C-alpha positions in Angstrom: 93.5 26.2 -123.8 93.7 24.6 -127.3 91.1 22.5 -129.0 93.3 19.5 -128.2 93.3 20.5 -124.5 89.5 20.7 -124.5 89.2 17.3 -126.2 91.6 15.7 -123.8 89.9 17.3 -120.8 86.6 15.7 -122.0 88.4 12.4 -122.1 88.0 11.8 -125.8 90.2 10.6 -128.6 90.2 12.3 -131.9 88.2 9.4 -133.3 85.6 9.7 -130.6 85.2 13.4 -131.1 84.9 12.9 -134.9 82.2 10.3 -134.3 80.3 12.6 -131.9 80.5 15.5 -134.4 79.7 13.3 -137.5 82.9 14.4 -139.3 86.1 12.8 -140.3 89.1 12.0 -138.1 91.2 14.1 -140.6 89.0 17.1 -140.0 89.5 17.0 -136.2 93.3 16.5 -136.7 93.4 19.4 -139.1 91.5 21.7 -136.7 93.8 20.7 -133.8 96.9 21.3 -135.9 95.7 24.6 -137.3 95.6 23.4 -140.9 91.9 24.2 -141.3 89.1 25.7 -139.3 85.7 24.2 -138.5 82.7 26.0 -140.0 80.1 27.7 -137.7 78.0 24.5 -137.4 81.0 22.5 -136.2 82.0 25.3 -133.8 78.6 25.1 -132.2 78.8 21.3 -132.1 82.3 21.4 -130.6 81.1 23.7 -127.8 78.2 21.3 -126.9 80.2 18.1 -127.1 83.2 19.5 -125.3 81.0 21.4 -122.8 82.7 24.8 -123.4 81.4 28.1 -124.8 81.7 29.0 -128.5 83.9 31.9 -127.3 86.3 29.4 -125.8 86.4 27.5 -129.1 87.0 30.7 -131.1 89.8 31.7 -128.7 91.4 28.2 -129.0 91.2 28.4 -132.8 92.6 32.0 -133.0 95.4 31.1 -130.6 96.4 28.2 -132.8 96.4 30.5 -135.8 98.8 32.9 -134.1 101.1 30.1 -132.9 101.3 28.5 -136.4 102.3 31.8 -138.2 
């Protein structure tokens, strides 16, 4: 699953997720599109907000990196 899939499964818009993480909408969009990666603090926050493990977040981010090459 991708980061976008986890967000949608949680029933959140990008804006809602950004507010919950206290970050910008652009950051969430860039993470989902593989243009940038969240730092360790945001990976932990993403796992808590989206109710998935940090391993699942890492896998989603690494899958996005491979797909975008």
